[in-house]
C-alpha positions in Angstrom: 97.8 95.4 89.7 95.5 96.7 92.4 91.9 97.4 91.4 90.5 100.9 91.3 88.7 100.6 94.7 92.0 99.6 96.4 93.8 102.5 94.8 91.0 104.9 95.8 91.1 103.7 99.4 94.9 104.2 99.5 94.6 107.7 98.1 91.9 108.5 100.6 93.9 107.1 103.6 97.1 108.9 102.6 95.5 112.2 101.8 93.7 112.2 105.2 96.9 111.2 107.0 99.1 113.9 105.3 96.5 116.6 105.9 95.9 115.7 109.6 99.7 115.4 110.2 99.9 119.0 109.1 96.8 120.0 111.0 95.3 121.5 107.8 91.6 121.9 107.3 90.0 120.9 104.0 89.7 124.6 103.2 93.4 125.1 103.7 94.3 122.1 101.5 91.9 123.3 98.8 93.6 126.7 98.8 97.1 125.3 98.7 96.3 122.7 96.0 93.8 124.4 93.8 91.5 121.3 94.2 88.0 122.1 95.3 86.8 121.3 98.8 84.0 119.1 97.3 86.6 117.1 95.3 88.8 116.7 98.4 85.8 115.4 100.4 85.2 112.8 97.7 88.8 111.8 97.6 89.1 111.4 101.4 85.9 109.3 101.4 87.2 107.1 98.5 84.2 108.0 96.4 86.3 109.0 93.3 89.5 108.1 91.4 91.0 111.5 90.9 92.9 112.4 87.7 96.7 112.3 87.6 96.6 116.2 87.4 94.6 116.4 90.6 97.0 113.9 92.3 99.9 116.0 91.2 98.4 119.2 92.7 97.8 117.4 96.0 101.4 116.0 96.0 102.8 119.5 95.3 100.6 121.0 98.0 101.9 118.5 100.6 105.5 118.7 99.3 105.4 114.9 98.7 105.9 112.6 95.7 102.9 111.2 93.8 104.1 107.8 95.0 103.4 108.9 98.6 99.8 109.8 97.8 99.0 106.4 96.1 101.2 104.2 98.3 99.3 101.0 99.2 101.2 100.3 102.4 104.0 101.7 104.6 107.4 100.3 103.9 110.8 99.8 105.7 114.4 99.9 104.4 113.7 97.8 101.3 110.7 98.4 99.1 110.2 95.6 96.6 107.3 96.1 94.3 105.6 93.1 92.8 103.8 93.4 89.5 100.4 93.2 91.2 101.3 96.2 93.4 102.2 98.6 90.5 99.7 101.4 90.4 98.3 102.5 87.1 97.6 106.2 87.3 96.9 106.9 83.6 95.5 105.1 80.6 94.6 106.3 77.1 91.8 105.2 74.9 94.2 103.3 72.6 95.6 101.1 75.4 98.4 103.4 76.5 99.3 103.3 80.2 101.3 105.2 82.8 102.3 103.0 85.7 104.0 104.4 88.9 106.5 101.7 89.8 108.0 103.1 93.0 108.9 106.4 94.7 111.2 107.7 97.4 111.1 110.7 99.8 114.6 111.0 101.3 116.7 114.1 100.3 114.7 114.5 97.1 111.4 113.2 95.9 112.1 110.6 93.3 109.5 108.6 91.2 110.1 105.8 88.8 107.5 105.3 86.1 106.9 103.1 83.1 105.0 104.7 80.2 103.6 102.7 77.3 102.0 104.8 74.5 100.0 103.3 71.6 100.6 104.6 68.1 99.1 108.1 67.8 98.5 108.5 71.6 100.1 111.0 74.0 99.9 112.5 77.5 100.1 116.2 78.3 101.4 117.5 81.7 101.3 120.9 83.4 104.7 122.0 84.7 105.5 120.5 88.1 107.1 122.1 91.2 109.9 124.6 90.3 113.2 122.8 89.9 111.7 119.4 89.0 113.8 117.4 86.5 112.7 114.4 84.4 114.7 111.7 82.7 113.3 109.3 80.1 114.9 106.2 78.5 113.2 104.9 75.4 113.1 101.1 75.5 111.2 100.6 72.2 109.6 102.9 69.6 110.2 106.6 69.2 109.3 109.3 71.7 108.3 112.8 70.6 108.8 114.9 73.7 107.4 118.5 73.7 108.7 121.0 76.2 107.2 124.5 76.0 105.7 123.3 72.6 109.1 122.6 71.2 109.4 118.9 69.9 112.4 116.6 70.6 112.6 113.2 69.0 114.2 110.3 71.0 114.6 106.9 69.4 114.9 103.4 71.1 118.1 103.1 73.0 118.3 106.9 73.6 117.4 109.0 76.6 116.5 112.6 77.5 116.8 114.9 80.5 114.6 118.0 80.8 113.1 120.5 83.1 109.8 119.1 84.3 108.6 122.4 85.8 107.6 123.5 82.2 104.5 122.4 80.4 105.4 119.2 78.5 103.9 116.2 76.7 104.9 112.7 75.8 103.7 111.6 72.3 104.0 108.6 70.0 103.6 109.9 66.5 104.7 106.6 64.9 103.1 103.3 64.0 104.8 101.2 66.6 104.1 101.1 70.4 106.3 103.3 72.5 107.8 101.9 75.7 109.7 104.2 78.1 111.0 104.5 81.6 110.6 107.8 83.3 112.3 109.2 86.5 110.9 112.3 88.1 113.2 114.2 90.5 111.5 116.9 92.5 113.6 119.1 94.9 112.6 119.4 98.5 111.5 122.8 99.8 111.8 124.6 103.1 108.1 123.8 103.7 108.7 120.1 103.4 108.4 117.9 106.5 111.6 116.0 107.6 112.5 113.0 105.4 110.4 110.0 106.2 112.0 106.5 106.4 108.6 104.9 105.9 108.6 105.0 102.1 
């Protein structure tokens, strides 16, 4: 797994590249993303490791996947991700983790995640871009998914599909660790750049 400095450098490089490709100023990106100009300067200078919420706002502003923001290198036709290239974007105090495994920007923005939640831990997320869908498969443990504050329980071997453009949360309300795989599918918009074959 890459260290925090390597991830911060990749985020800085990719954010600058995506912004300059669009010929946006920092002020313009701040307005589109809701991320302060000061924070954007810190991100582009690799002086901070932004939160997953901040990264999501940047990805939405660019019309890109989160994977595109944290991508460590450009890729070709096949993108094989070794365990030491997996990017950890979230971790909880109890040892819970959210790892972005791989993403794609062809016709739709697609991200593949692995989430491991310790007993009693959880992660809350704001609604993503309109039309975003999420699919989760529970490998071990029991998932309590909340969408618009309504709980849904999914046990090991089960799966769930839901609208990710609504506020939602993943929770482990049980005594065993929770291990899940998550796929995020975000529609392209008319503002999106043409599909890239680099990642």
